[in-house]
Each structure stands twice: as C-alpha cells, then as structure tokens.
C-alpha positions in Angstrom: -5.3 31.8 13.8 -6.0 28.7 15.8 -4.4 28.0 19.1 -1.0 26.5 19.0 -1.0 22.8 19.9 1.8 20.4 20.7 1.7 16.7 20.4 4.1 13.8 20.7 4.8 11.5 17.8 6.8 8.3 17.6 9.5 8.9 14.9 9.6 5.2 14.1 5.9 4.3 13.5 4.1 7.6 13.7 1.9 6.8 16.8 0.6 9.9 18.5 0.6 10.5 22.3 -0.8 13.3 24.5 2.4 13.3 26.6 5.9 12.1 26.4 6.8 8.5 27.4 9.9 6.4 27.1 8.6 3.5 25.1 6.2 3.5 22.2 3.2 1.3 22.8 2.8 0.5 19.1 6.3 -0.5 17.9 7.9 -1.1 21.3 10.9 1.1 20.5 12.5 3.2 23.2 13.3 6.9 23.1 11.7 7.5 19.7 8.9 9.8 20.9 9.4 13.5 20.2 7.4 16.7 20.6 6.1 18.5 17.6 4.2 21.8 17.3 1.0 21.6 15.4 -0.9 24.6 14.2 -3.8 24.2 11.8 -5.9 26.9 10.1 -9.4 26.4 9.1 -8.9 27.2 5.4 -8.4 24.5 2.9 -4.9 23.7 1.6 -6.0 22.9 -1.9 -8.5 25.2 -3.5 -10.0 24.5 -7.0 -10.5 27.3 -9.4 -13.2 29.9 -8.5 -15.2 29.0 -11.6 -15.4 25.4 -10.6 -18.5 24.6 -8.5 -17.9 21.6 -6.2 -20.9 19.5 -6.0 -21.8 17.7 -2.8 -21.2 14.0 -3.0 -24.3 11.7 -2.9 -24.6 7.9 -2.9 -25.0 6.1 -6.2 -25.9 2.5 -7.0 -22.9 0.7 -8.1 -24.4 0.1 -11.6 -25.0 3.8 -12.0 -21.3 4.7 -11.7 -19.8 5.4 -15.1 -16.2 4.3 -15.7 -16.2 4.4 -19.5 -14.0 7.6 -19.5 -11.4 6.2 -17.0 -8.7 5.1 -19.4 -5.3 4.3 -18.0 -2.5 6.7 -19.0 0.3 5.0 -20.9 3.8 5.8 -19.4 5.6 4.7 -22.7 7.6 2.4 -20.3 6.6 -1.3 -20.7 8.1 -2.4 -17.4 6.4 0.3 -15.4 3.1 -0.3 -17.2 3.3 -4.0 -16.3 4.0 -3.3 -12.6 1.2 -0.7 -12.4 -1.3 -3.1 -14.1 -1.5 -1.5 -17.5 -0.7 2.2 -16.9 -1.4 5.1 -14.5 -4.9 5.4 -13.2 -6.1 9.0 -13.3 -6.4 10.5 -9.8 -4.3 7.9 -8.2 -1.4 8.5 -5.8 1.8 6.4 -6.4 4.6 6.1 -3.9 8.1 5.0 -5.1 10.6 4.0 -2.5 14.2 2.8 -2.7 17.7 3.2 -1.3 19.8 6.4 -1.9 21.5 6.3 -5.3 19.5 3.4 -6.6 18.0 5.5 -9.5 14.5 6.6 -8.3 14.9 10.2 -9.6 16.5 9.0 -12.8 13.6 6.6 -13.5 10.9 9.2 -12.9 12.7 12.0 -14.8 13.3 9.7 -17.7 9.6 8.8 -17.8 8.5 12.4 -17.4 10.6 13.4 -20.4 9.0 10.7 -22.6 5.4 11.1 -21.4 3.0 12.5 -24.1 1.2 14.3 -21.2 2.0 17.7 -19.7 4.1 16.8 -16.7 5.2 18.9 -13.7 8.4 17.5 -12.0 8.7 19.1 -8.6 12.1 18.7 -6.9 13.0 19.7 -3.4 16.5 18.2 -3.5 18.1 19.4 -6.7 18.2 22.7 -8.6 16.8 23.2 -12.0 20.3 23.3 -13.6 21.2 20.0 -11.9 18.0 18.3 -13.3 18.7 19.8 -16.7 22.2 18.3 -16.7 20.7 14.8 -16.0 18.0 15.3 -18.5 20.5 16.1 -21.3 22.2 12.8 -20.5 19.0 10.8 -20.7 17.2 12.5 -23.6 17.5 16.0 -25.1 13.8 16.2 -25.9 11.2 16.9 -23.3 8.8 19.6 -24.5 6.0 18.4 -22.2 8.0 18.4 -19.0 8.1 21.4 -16.6 10.7 21.5 -13.8 9.9 23.3 -10.5 12.2 23.5 -7.5 9.9 24.1 -4.5 9.2 22.6 -1.1 6.2 24.5 0.1 2.9 22.9 -0.9 1.0 26.1 -1.2 3.5 27.4 -3.8 3.3 24.1 -5.6 -0.5 24.2 -5.9 -0.3 27.8 -7.2 2.0 26.7 -10.0 -0.2 23.7 -10.7 -3.1 26.1 -11.3 -1.1 28.1 -13.8 0.5 25.2 -15.7 -2.5 22.8 -15.5 -0.4 19.6 -15.8 -1.8 16.2 -16.5 0.7 14.4 -14.2 2.6 15.7 -11.1 5.8 14.1 -9.8 7.2 15.0 -6.3 10.8 14.4 -5.5 10.6 13.8 -2.6 7.7 13.7 -0.1 10.2 14.1 2.9 11.3 17.5 1.6 7.8 19.1 1.5 6.3 21.3 4.1 3.0 23.1 4.6 2.1 26.3 6.4 -0.6 24.6 8.4 1.8 22.5 10.4 4.6 24.2 12.4 7.2 21.5 12.4 10.3 20.8 10.3 10.2 19.2 6.9 10.4 15.4 7.1 8.8 15.1 10.5 5.9 12.7 11.0 3.2 15.4 11.1 4.6 17.2 8.0 4.7 14.0 5.9 1.2 13.0 6.9 -0.2 16.5 6.3 1.5 17.1 2.9 0.5 13.7 1.7 -3.1 14.3 2.8 -3.1 17.6 0.8 -1.8 15.8 -2.3 -4.4 13.1 -2.0 -7.2 15.7 -1.8 -5.7 17.4 -4.8 -5.4 14.2 -6.8 -9.0 13.0 -6.0 -10.6 16.4 -6.7 -8.8 17.1 -10.0 -8.4 13.5 -11.3 -4.7 14.2 -11.8 -2.3 11.4 -10.8 0.5 12.2 -8.4 3.8 10.2 -8.1 5.8 10.6 -4.9 9.4 9.6 -4.2 9.9 8.4 -0.7 13.1 7.8 1.3 13.7 4.6 3.2 15.1 3.9 6.6 18.1 1.7 7.4 15.7 -1.2 7.9 14.5 -0.9 4.3 11.1 0.5 5.0 9.7 3.8 3.7 10.5 6.7 6.0 7.6 8.3 7.8 4.6 6.9 9.5 3.2 3.6 8.3 -0.1 5.3 7.6 1.7 6.9 4.6 1.6 3.5 2.8 -2.1 3.1 3.7 -3.0 6.5 2.3 -1.6 6.0 -1.2 -3.1 3.8 -3.9 0.1 2.1 -5.0 3.5 1.5 -3.3 6.4 0.6 -5.6 9.8 -0.6 -4.4 12.9 0.1 -6.6 15.7 -2.2 -5.5 19.0 -3.6 -6.6 22.7 -3.5 -5.7 24.6 -0.3 -6.6 27.6 -2.6 -7.5 25.5 -4.2 -10.3 23.8 -2.5 -13.2 20.4 -4.2 -12.9 17.5 -2.7 -11.0 14.2 -4.4 -10.0 10.9 -2.6 -9.7 8.3 -4.4 -7.5 4.8 -3.6 -6.4 4.2 -3.9 -2.7 0.6 -2.6 -2.8 -1.6 -1.9 -5.8 -5.3 -1.1 -5.6 -5.6 -1.2 -9.4 -3.6 -4.3 -10.3 -1.5 -7.3 -9.2 1.3 -7.1 -6.7 3.1 -10.1 -8.2 4.5 -8.3 -11.2 8.1 -7.5 -11.7 10.0 -4.9 -13.8 13.7 -5.1 -14.6 16.0 -2.3 -15.8 19.6 -2.0 -16.7 21.4 1.2 -15.5 23.4 2.8 -18.3 25.1 6.1 -18.9 22.1 7.3 -20.8 19.6 6.3 -18.2 17.7 3.1 -17.4 17.1 0.5 -20.2 14.0 -1.7 -20.1 15.0 -5.4 -20.0 12.3 -7.1 -22.1 13.9 -10.5 -21.7 14.9 -11.0 -18.1 16.4 -14.4 -18.7 19.4 -12.7 -20.3 20.5 -11.5 -17.0 19.3 -14.4 -14.8 21.2 -17.1 -16.7 25.0 -16.8 -16.8 26.7 -17.5 -20.1 29.6 -19.9 -19.8 31.6 -21.9 -22.4 32.0 -25.1 -20.4 29.5 -27.2 -18.3 30.0 -26.9 -14.6 28.5 -28.9 -11.8 26.1 -27.4 -9.3 24.0 -25.4 -11.7 20.4 -26.0 -12.9 17.9 -23.8 -14.7 14.4 -23.4 -13.3 11.3 -22.1 -15.0 9.4 -19.7 -12.7 6.7 -17.1 -12.9 6.6 -13.5 -11.6 3.1 -12.4 -12.0 2.1 -13.1 -15.6 5.7 -13.2 -16.8 7.7 -16.5 -17.1 11.3 -16.3 -16.2 14.2 -18.8 -16.6 16.5 -18.5 -13.6 19.8 -20.2 -12.7 20.1 -22.0 -9.4 23.7 -22.5 -8.1 24.6 -24.9 -5.4 27.8 -25.9 -3.6 28.0 -29.0 -1.5 31.3 -29.6 0.4 32.5 -31.5 3.4 31.9 -29.6 6.6 35.0 -28.2 8.2 33.4 -27.4 11.5 31.3 -29.7 13.6 28.0 -28.2 12.6 27.3 -28.1 8.8 26.4 -24.7 7.3 23.2 -24.0 5.4 23.3 -20.7 3.6 21.0 -19.4 0.9 20.7 -16.2 -1.2 17.4 -15.5 -2.8 15.8 -18.7 -1.6 14.0 -19.7 1.7 16.5 -21.3 4.1 13.8 -23.4 5.8 12.7 -24.8 2.5 16.3 -25.7 1.7 16.5 -27.7 5.0 13.3 -29.5 4.1 14.6 -30.5 0.6 17.9 -31.7 2.2 15.9 -33.8 4.6 13.8 -35.3 1.8 17.0 -36.1 -0.2 18.5 -37.9 2.7 15.4 -39.8 3.8 13.8 -40.6 0.4 16.8 -40.7 -2.0 19.5 -42.0 0.3 22.0 -39.1 -0.1 24.1 -38.5 3.0 24.1 -34.7 3.1 23.7 -34.3 6.9 27.5 -33.8 7.4 28.1 -31.5 4.5 27.9 -27.7 4.0 25.3 -26.6 1.5 25.3 -23.2 -0.1 22.5 -22.1 -2.5 22.3 -19.0 -4.7 19.7 -17.6 -7.1 21.6 -15.6 -9.7 20.7 -12.1 -10.8 20.1 -10.8 -7.2 16.4 -11.6 -7.1 14.4 -13.5 -4.4 12.0 -16.3 -5.6 9.1 -17.7 -3.6 7.8 -19.9 -6.4 7.7 -23.6 -5.2 8.2 -24.7 -8.8 12.0 -24.1 -8.5 12.3 -27.0 -6.0 13.2 -29.5 -8.7 16.0 -27.3 -10.0 17.3 -26.9 -6.4 17.4 -30.7 -6.1 19.2 -31.0 -9.4 21.8 -28.4 -8.5 22.5 -29.9 -5.1 22.8 -33.4 -6.4 25.0 -32.2 -9.3 27.4 -30.5 -6.9 27.4 -33.5 -4.5 28.2 -35.9 -7.3 30.4 -33.4 -9.2 28.5 -34.2 -12.4 27.2 -31.3 -14.5 23.5 -31.1 -15.5 23.1 -30.9 -19.2 22.9 -27.3 -20.3 19.8 -28.0 -22.4 17.8 -29.2 -19.4 15.4 -27.1 -17.3 13.0 -27.9 -14.5 9.6 -27.0 -13.2 8.2 -29.0 -10.3 7.5 -28.8 -6.5 9.0 -31.4 -4.2 6.8 -32.9 -1.5 7.8 -34.4 1.9 7.4 -37.9 0.6 9.7 -37.4 -2.3 7.0 -37.0 -4.9 7.2 -34.3 -7.6 4.1 -32.3 -7.3 2.4 -30.4 -10.2 2.8 -26.6 -10.6 0.4 -24.0 -12.1 0.5 -22.7 -15.6 3.0 -25.3 -16.7 2.3 -24.9 -20.4 3.4 -21.2 -20.2 6.6 -22.3 -18.5 7.2 -25.0 -21.2 6.7 -22.5 -24.1 9.1 -20.0 -22.5 11.8 -22.7 -22.2 11.2 -23.7 -25.8 11.5 -20.1 -26.9 14.9 -19.8 -25.1 16.3 -22.8 -26.9 16.1 -25.6 -24.2 15.7 -29.1 -25.6 14.3 -30.9 -22.5 12.2 -29.8 -19.6 11.4 -32.1 -16.6 8.0 -31.6 -15.0 5.6 -33.6 -12.8 3.7 -36.4 -14.4 0.6 -35.2 -12.5 0.4 -32.0 -14.6 -2.2 -32.0 -17.3 -0.4 -30.8 -20.5 -2.3 -30.3 -23.7 0.5 -28.9 -25.8 1.1 -30.6 -29.1 3.8 -30.2 -31.9 6.3 -28.7 -29.5 10.0 -28.8 -30.3 11.0 -29.2 -26.7 11.0 -32.7 -25.1 8.8 -32.9 -22.0 9.9 -35.6 -19.5 7.4 -36.5 -16.9 8.6 -37.7 -13.5 6.8 -38.7 -10.3 9.5 -39.2 -7.7 13.0 -37.9 -6.9 14.5 -41.3 -7.8 13.3 -40.9 -11.4 15.0 -37.5 -11.6 18.3 -38.9 -10.3 18.2 -41.7 -12.9 17.4 -39.3 -15.7 20.2 -36.9 -14.8 23.0 -39.1 -13.5 22.0 -42.6 -14.7 
C-alpha cells in the first residue's frame, strides 16, 4: 500500500494546493479550499480480460488509420441523434447535466429501454424497484436493458465483464467512488478519479459511456471544470419545471456541431420528441393582437419559426425600463436607438419589454426585423398580419442586412402556411414557383410602410 497523502482542493473549481489558504488563486473564491485524503495503489482500476493481449501503441500515418468500422450507434431518438451529430460514437464519453427534477434520468432510462443494444444502466441514487416502477410507466418492454444499483467502480467493472454491455449509463457521476482514493463520494478527487477510470474503460473497450452530472446553483456542472474537458460531449438538459417542454443543447461535441437543439415534451409516459418545434414556439390565438411578430431563425441545421412579443408603454418612473427574456438586452437598446434616429419613433421615454416565447434564448441576428416589427406594432397598437413573418438583420444605419441560408428559412415559412415573408433585398434568392410571397426591403422605412401604411 502506498503512503497516505493529503492534498487541498478548491471545491468550486478543483484547483489543487499543497497547503491550505483562504482564497483560491484560480477562481478567486474565499473559504472553498478543503483537505482531502488521497491514497493510490499501483494496480490498474480497469483491467481487460486475461485472454486479451494489449498491444503497445505506435504512431501511424493519418492515411493509415482505418475508420471504416466506426459506425455511429443509433439511439432511436431523433432529437438526441441530431444533438449528438448523428448518433453515439463508439468509445465516447458523454456528460448530461441539468437541474434536479428536469428529467435527466427519465430521458436516459427511456432511451436505454428502446436501444437495440445491450445496455447497462447503473444507478447510485435509486433502487432497482424504483427504476422498475418508472420503466413500467415509460414502456413495458426492455429486454436489452440491465439495471445495476452500485456506487463502487470496481464492482461496476466486475459486472461489466460478466454482462458485456454495448452501452453503459451512469446515474450519476457524483455518487461513484473508487477504492484508490480515500475521500467521500462527490468530492473533487473522487469525481476526477472515477471519470478517469471510465474514460480509460471506454477508450480500451470501444464501449460508449453516458454520465449524468449534477449542477450547482450557478447552473454549471458540479465538480472540477476539468471534468468537462475530459469527456467528449457535454449536453445540457434545460427547461422550466412549471412547463412541459424541455430543451437539449450541446455545449461541447468533439464529433459534431454545438449549434443543434433537441426539444421534448414531458408527459406521463415519458418524454415525447417534438419534431415540429414551431408548434410550441408560436402561440395559437383567435384574434390578432398588437406587439407580436413571427421570426424565421435557425438552430444548427434546423429552421424554427418563433414568436416575438413586445410591449411598449409610457414610462411611469423617470428612467424608462428595458427588459428582455430570451434576447440580448444590449442588442435591444441598439435597435431602439436605430428606430429613434433613423425612423423617427420617439421611444426614449417609453418602457420596452421583449419576450421570445417558448422559453428559449436566440442569438440569431436574423430575428432583428421581427423585433422591430413587434416593437412598432405595440407602439402604434396596430397588429401585424398573422400571415407575415420576417428574416433580416438590422444595421446601425437603418439598413436591412442579408442573412445566411435565407432560402431554407423561406421554405420553412411556406411549409407552415405563411403567405408573406419580408427579407433583405441584398439576399440572393434563387427560389422559383413558391407559394409564399417574398417582399424585399432595404431600409426600416420600407418595413414601416409595408406593415402600417
């Protein structure tokens, strides 16, 4: 047995120190450094089967590396496949984070029950009977899914050698502990060591591992920041527990885009994939109301139609309020300045509130034109036609700038039944024989004349 060592770790960022000090030099937080006992043995944590001979790694020319057999594993979930970039890459490590009660365990249990691969679902938080009760509510069939309630990594690897699963799911990484570190489960050193063992296992066996991670009150994944650097993919499962919709985002992906978005609806039988997100992002109303406009935006490769809501009212206090939900507040101030300077609208003494419906945040500058239409509609108290939608960026001189992939936005608007879309005249559009009317504008004044005469 090796000599027992103690070290000091910052519980906020994971920085290591030889002795205790009041402030962490990395994250500048006070009183977050705690002592942890470290005791490592020389033997390996994950051992392959005895009949497997591990070959020493040697350098290869890049054109000598064979990737023909590396086929992504289909999760049977279209939304998860899209966010991952087409499926699970064999041997990859995926970290799923989210708030308590948001549905992380439900999502992965639902997927593990439907996977055509032999799956080992390891839970350190629930008993097998509790998981069975949830599984019966989601789907009664799950012949390929094995449930293990264990927190010790050595016991988990022993069961993996017996079952030989094709996918391993860990719920959650904060509950695991290893014999080679003498500290409590969930501590910085335990999270780092158990994750390193799982990475070694995944890379040596080519079996993908999916981890569930808790998050802190700041919304970041609990544990050292190095945890997110160690894994291949970091997914964020977010939403409001008061609403039924959940959004799956990719914060890091070594094998695909980080701009993709997956949307689910929480039901009594589990999570339903929302193949048409516009159904939840556009409110259904019988009468036309002022202050709303529809924007055509893109999340990754997926076009979305979202509703922008604005409320413009006389300021009660001396300083007008500027409040946004799901939109950049500084960009709103810029657009208000452009409207006052270039279009002559006196908005400096009025409160302006802006909201993107559906609970999502949008960074696409193509929704600027819809923001302008919603603000002016509320200011004039004249509704925008319900068959209008917008796709354009607003410049500081009041010009309507072109946006990328405008044809894909136009086709999505046409598919959803809009009769008119307003875009920049500087966009090059090669579409022909479309049912939707495409109106080209170059300045804000042209938009005002088109909408309000």
